[in-house]
C-alpha positions in Angstrom: 67.5 115.8 145.8 66.3 112.3 145.0 65.6 113.4 141.4 69.1 114.8 141.1 70.7 111.6 142.4 68.7 109.6 139.9 69.8 111.8 137.0 73.4 111.6 138.1 73.2 107.9 138.4 71.6 107.5 135.0 74.3 109.7 133.5 77.0 107.6 135.1 75.5 104.4 133.7 75.3 106.0 130.3 79.0 106.8 130.3 79.9 103.3 131.4 77.8 101.7 128.7 79.1 104.0 126.1 82.7 103.1 127.0 81.8 99.4 126.8 79.8 99.5 123.6 81.6 102.1 121.5 84.8 100.9 119.8 88.1 102.5 120.7 89.3 105.2 118.3 91.9 103.3 116.2 93.6 104.5 113.1 95.2 102.2 110.7 98.6 102.1 109.2 100.3 99.5 107.0 103.7 98.5 105.8 103.5 97.9 102.0 105.8 95.2 100.7 105.9 95.6 96.9 107.3 92.9 94.7 110.2 93.5 92.2 109.5 93.7 88.5 111.1 94.3 85.2 114.8 94.3 84.3 115.9 96.1 87.5 113.9 93.7 89.5 115.9 90.9 88.0 119.2 92.5 88.9 117.9 93.6 92.4 115.0 91.4 93.4 114.4 93.0 96.8 111.4 95.1 95.9 110.2 98.2 97.6 108.8 99.4 101.0 106.3 102.1 101.6 104.1 103.0 104.6 100.4 103.8 104.4 98.4 105.8 106.9 94.6 106.1 107.0 94.6 109.2 109.3 97.4 111.1 107.6 96.8 112.7 104.2 99.0 114.7 101.8 98.4 118.4 101.7 101.1 118.4 99.1 103.6 115.6 98.2 105.9 117.0 100.8 103.5 118.3 103.5 101.2 116.2 105.7 97.9 117.0 107.3 95.0 115.3 109.1 92.6 113.5 106.8 89.1 114.8 106.4 85.8 112.7 106.2 85.9 110.2 103.4 89.6 110.6 102.6 91.5 107.3 102.4 94.9 108.5 103.7 98.3 108.6 102.0 101.3 106.4 101.2 104.7 107.8 102.2 108.0 106.4 100.9 111.6 107.2 100.2 112.8 107.4 96.6 116.0 108.3 94.9 116.3 111.5 93.0 112.7 113.0 93.2 113.6 116.7 93.3 116.1 115.8 96.0 113.3 115.1 98.5 113.9 112.4 101.2 110.2 111.3 101.1 107.1 111.9 99.1 103.5 111.4 100.1 100.8 110.4 97.6 97.0 109.7 98.2 96.3 106.0 98.3 94.2 105.6 95.1 96.6 107.7 92.9 99.6 105.9 94.4 98.2 102.5 93.4 96.3 103.4 90.2 97.1 106.9 88.9 93.5 108.0 89.2 91.6 109.9 91.9 88.5 107.8 92.5 87.8 104.1 92.7 85.3 104.3 89.9 88.1 105.3 87.5 90.3 102.3 88.2 90.6 100.1 85.1 90.6 96.3 85.3 93.0 95.9 82.4 95.5 98.3 80.8 98.2 98.5 78.2 101.4 100.6 78.2 99.8 103.5 76.4 97.0 103.7 78.9 99.3 103.6 81.9 101.5 106.4 80.5 98.4 108.5 79.8 97.0 108.0 83.3 100.3 108.9 84.9 100.9 111.9 82.7 97.4 113.3 83.5 97.8 112.9 87.2 101.4 114.4 87.1 100.2 117.5 85.3 97.2 118.0 87.5 98.7 117.2 91.0 102.5 116.8 91.0 104.4 119.0 88.6 103.8 122.2 90.5 105.5 120.6 93.6 108.3 118.5 92.2 108.9 120.4 88.9 107.7 119.9 85.3 111.2 118.9 84.2 111.5 116.1 86.8 113.0 112.9 85.3 110.3 110.5 84.2 112.4 107.3 84.7 113.5 104.4 82.6 114.0 100.7 82.9 117.2 101.1 85.0 116.4 104.2 87.1 113.1 105.2 88.5 111.8 108.8 88.3 108.5 110.4 89.2 106.5 107.5 87.6 107.4 105.5 90.8 105.0 107.8 92.7 101.8 106.8 90.9 100.3 103.6 89.4 102.2 101.1 91.5 99.6 98.4 90.9 100.2 98.5 87.1 103.8 97.3 87.8 103.6 94.8 90.7 101.7 93.1 93.4 101.7 94.6 96.9 101.3 92.9 100.3 99.7 95.0 103.0 100.7 94.5 106.6 98.1 96.5 108.4 98.3 97.4 112.1 96.6 99.6 114.7 97.8 103.1 115.5 96.6 105.8 118.0 95.9 109.5 117.2 98.8 110.5 119.4 101.3 108.2 117.5 100.1 109.5 114.1 100.2 113.1 115.2 103.8 112.7 116.6 104.9 111.1 113.3 103.2 113.8 111.2 104.9 116.5 113.3 108.3 114.9 113.0 108.1 114.6 109.2 106.7 118.1 108.7 109.3 119.7 111.0 112.4 118.0 109.7 114.3 119.1 106.5 113.0 116.9 103.7 116.3 116.5 101.8 117.5 113.3 100.3 120.5 111.4 101.5 119.5 108.3 99.5 122.0 105.4 99.5 121.0 102.0 98.1 123.0 100.2 100.7 122.4 102.1 104.0 119.7 104.7 103.4 117.1 103.1 101.1 113.4 102.7 101.1 113.5 99.9 103.7 115.6 102.1 106.0 112.9 104.8 105.8 110.2 102.2 106.7 112.5 101.1 109.6 112.6 104.7 110.8 108.9 105.1 110.5 107.9 101.8 112.2 110.3 102.5 115.1 108.1 105.4 116.0 105.3 102.9 116.6 107.3 99.9 117.9 110.5 101.4 119.5 113.8 99.6 119.1 112.1 96.8 117.1 113.6 97.4 113.7 117.4 97.5 113.9 120.1 97.0 111.3 122.1 93.8 112.1 125.1 92.2 110.6 123.0 89.1 109.9 121.0 88.9 107.7 121.9 90.8 104.5 125.4 91.9 105.6 124.0 94.8 107.7 121.7 96.1 104.9 118.0 96.7 105.3 115.7 95.0 102.8 111.9 95.2 102.3 111.4 91.6 103.1 113.5 91.8 106.3 111.3 94.7 107.5 108.1 92.8 106.8 109.4 89.7 108.5 110.3 91.7 111.7 106.9 93.3 111.8 105.2 89.8 111.5 107.5 88.4 114.2 106.7 91.4 116.5 103.0 91.1 116.0 103.1 87.4 116.7 104.3 88.2 120.2 102.1 91.3 120.6 98.5 90.5 119.5 97.4 94.0 120.5 99.0 95.1 117.3 96.1 93.5 115.4 98.2 92.8 112.4 96.3 91.7 109.3 97.9 90.8 106.0 96.2 91.5 102.7 97.3 91.7 99.1 96.6 94.2 96.3 97.0 92.5 93.0 98.7 93.8 90.0 96.5 95.1 87.2 97.2 93.0 84.2 98.2 94.2 80.7 101.1 96.6 81.3 103.8 94.1 82.0 104.5 90.6 83.2 103.5 89.7 86.7 105.9 90.7 89.4 108.1 88.2 91.4 108.5 87.4 95.0 110.7 89.6 97.2 114.2 88.2 98.2 116.8 89.1 100.8 120.3 90.2 99.7 121.9 86.9 100.7 119.1 85.0 99.1 119.4 87.0 95.9 123.1 86.4 95.6 123.0 82.7 96.6 120.1 81.5 94.6 120.7 83.4 91.3 123.4 83.5 88.7 125.3 86.0 90.8 126.7 83.1 92.9 129.1 81.8 90.1 131.0 85.0 89.3 131.2 85.9 93.0 132.7 82.5 93.8 135.2 82.8 90.9 136.3 86.3 91.9 136.4 85.8 95.7 135.6 82.4 97.2 135.9 83.8 100.7 133.2 86.4 99.9 131.0 83.7 98.4 131.5 81.6 101.5 130.5 84.5 103.7 127.4 85.2 101.7 126.5 81.5 101.9 126.9 81.5 105.7 124.8 84.6 106.0 122.1 82.9 103.9 122.2 79.7 105.9 122.3 81.4 109.3 119.7 84.2 108.9 118.9 84.8 105.3 116.3 82.1 104.8 113.7 83.8 107.0 110.2 83.0 105.7 107.3 85.2 104.9 104.3 82.9 104.3 102.0 84.9 102.1 99.7 82.1 100.9 96.0 82.5 101.4 96.1 86.2 102.1 92.8 87.9 101.4 92.7 90.0 98.2 91.8 93.6 98.6 89.9 94.6 95.4 90.1 98.2 94.1 86.5 98.9 95.2 87.3 97.7 98.7 90.2 100.0 99.5 88.1 101.9 102.1 88.4 98.8 104.3 92.0 99.9 105.0 90.7 102.8 107.1 89.2 100.6 109.8 89.7 97.1 111.2 87.0 94.7 109.9 86.8 92.7 113.1 87.3 94.9 116.2 88.1 92.3 118.8 89.7 89.5 116.8 92.8 89.5 114.7 92.6 87.7 111.3 96.4 87.9 111.0 96.6 84.7 113.1 95.5 82.9 110.0 98.3 84.5 108.0 101.1 84.3 110.5 101.7 80.6 109.7 104.3 78.2 110.8 107.8 78.9 109.3 108.9 76.1 107.1 106.2 76.5 104.5 107.5 77.5 101.1 108.4 81.2 100.8 107.1 83.3 98.0 104.3 80.9 97.0 102.6 82.7 94.2 99.0 83.2 94.9 96.8 82.6 91.9 95.8 85.9 90.3 92.1 86.5 90.2 91.5 89.9 88.6 88.2 91.5 89.5 85.7 90.9 86.7 83.5 93.8 87.8 82.5 95.9 84.9 84.4 99.2 85.3 83.5 102.2 83.1 86.5 104.2 84.4 88.4 104.0 81.1 85.6 105.5 79.1 84.8 108.0 81.8 88.3 109.6 81.6 88.5 109.2 77.9 91.3 106.6 77.5 91.3 104.4 74.4 90.8 100.8 75.5 92.4 97.8 73.7 
């Protein structure tokens, strides 16, 4: 009897110590704030939102599953006109770089190389699901090329937060069970609206469409700001802000995200709007002054290099939140461009996949 009591007591102590020592099972998700680029980015400098999940992977571009060991998760986003789907899911590395492994990621590309990388991935992984005749895209309207190689076009800011298995499972079941049919609308059902829908599953009633700012529209910058504002009041979110830099060589560096009122007030749009309708111009100005100048201070964010993407699957510091260093006082300059430091690590990826280098 005494031996049995000692065994039970020892087992109880073991369970207590295991609970104290072993970290809690956290997944990671992240809001991606992608900067505008190119001609369309000049006309509409709001950028793009997508959502990354470390525990959710893409069985197909339109079907989700649990990730297996070593998998890095998937990026899910809403696009316009991709085979009439409302959302598409792409594995993390292909989404950013159009290749399947970190070893294949180039540190410099030209337009020919980007096109070849995208075409190869499309033929191997996408065309059976979204159709071989799917529109490729052009400088005014994006096609399937939006799905892969985002880092050849623009810089991305990663707003990473904790999730639980139950939350991720509920979201996966919701997306898998609902009809995946597009009702895209640039003004009221865009990529930021999709991010708003997704994030409200994790932070209920936090992301709402309001009259101010942006005249009731949802923008990528607005969603990122609300997430930072929420995390500032809820440290258990463990928000951490990182950046994934643009791979140079394909196009000019991308530009900072703007809100709708900020875009119309601080660009050449302001003059014709004022001439055509001074009252509308006054309303936009009031919107900008009242709520449209919300700041996202993204200076000094840590750079996540291509070979470090696995860090997104777990929190680096379990009990402390490095986001406190990034959620800085409002009033600092918004959109401060962080100096670009491209990784100088020798990368044999171009030669390995047979792409002619410059």
